[in-house]
C-alpha positions in Angstrom: 0.0 -26.7 7.4 2.1 -28.5 4.8 5.0 -26.8 3.0 3.0 -26.5 -0.3 0.6 -24.0 1.4 3.4 -21.5 2.0 3.8 -20.5 -1.6 4.2 -16.7 -1.4 7.8 -15.5 -0.7 7.2 -12.3 1.3 9.6 -9.8 2.8 9.2 -8.6 6.4 10.4 -5.0 6.7 10.8 -2.5 9.6 10.8 1.3 9.5 13.9 3.4 9.9 13.2 7.0 10.8 14.5 9.4 8.1 15.3 13.0 7.9 12.7 15.7 7.7 11.6 16.6 4.2 12.8 20.1 3.2 9.6 20.9 1.5 7.0 19.9 4.1 9.0 19.4 7.3 7.3 15.9 7.5 9.5 13.1 8.8 9.9 10.4 6.1 10.3 6.8 6.9 12.3 4.3 5.0 12.1 0.6 5.3 14.7 -2.1 5.8 14.5 -5.8 5.1 14.4 -8.0 8.2 13.7 -11.4 6.6 12.3 -13.3 3.7 9.6 -15.8 4.6 7.5 -18.3 2.8 3.9 -17.5 3.6 0.3 -18.3 2.8 -1.5 -15.1 1.6 -5.3 -15.5 1.7 -7.7 -12.7 0.7 -10.7 -12.5 3.0 -14.2 -12.5 1.6 -17.8 -12.6 2.8 -18.3 -14.0 6.3 -14.5 -14.1 7.1 -14.1 -10.5 6.1 -17.0 -9.5 8.3 -15.7 -11.4 11.3 -12.2 -10.0 10.9 -13.4 -6.5 10.6 -15.1 -6.8 14.0 -11.6 -6.8 15.4 -9.7 -4.7 12.8 -11.7 -2.3 10.7 -9.7 -2.7 7.5 -8.3 -6.3 7.5 -8.1 -7.5 3.9 -5.9 -10.6 4.1 -4.7 -13.3 6.4 -1.0 -14.3 6.3 0.3 -17.5 7.8 4.0 -18.5 8.1 6.1 -20.8 10.1 6.9 -19.3 13.5 10.4 -18.0 13.9 12.0 -17.7 17.3 14.6 -15.1 16.0 11.9 -12.6 15.0 9.3 -10.7 17.0 6.7 -9.5 14.5 5.0 -6.2 15.5 2.4 -3.9 14.1 5.1 -1.3 13.3 6.4 -3.7 10.6 5.0 -4.5 7.1 5.1 -7.3 4.6 5.8 -6.9 0.9 4.9 -9.4 -1.9 6.2 -8.4 -5.3 4.9 -4.8 -5.7 2.2 -5.1 -3.0 2.5 -3.7 0.5 0.7 -5.1 3.6 0.5 -3.3 6.9 0.4 -5.7 9.8 -2.6 -5.2 12.1 -1.9 -8.2 14.4 0.5 -11.1 14.7 -0.3 -14.1 16.8 1.7 -17.2 17.7 -1.1 -19.8 16.9 -1.9 -21.8 20.1 1.4 -20.5 21.6 3.0 -23.6 20.2 5.8 -21.9 18.2 4.7 -23.7 15.0 2.9 -21.0 13.1 2.3 -17.3 13.1 -1.0 -15.8 11.9 -1.2 -12.1 10.8 -4.1 -10.0 9.9 -3.0 -7.4 7.3 -4.2 -4.5 5.3 -3.1 -4.0 1.7 -2.2 -0.5 0.9 
């Protein structure tokens, strides 16, 4: 994929466990920035959405980015783009060639 296809500057974040909320006792998570990455953000529609939902029930977008050896992307992380938040459902090293990473994500 050429450089022009990666036109969305997204932020990869990981959770940091926080203190319990005084009101509810619920543990709150905060997020910290791991990296900024140029990505391709593609909304799924029609046939693609149906196929993706056979694997992950709520997949709404596909995100492609250059593979980075310094990062291991997991489903505990999330991506942000401007004010939008995307939970990572899966992350795959395409063809195990260390060229590109493909993520199925859910916009929240």
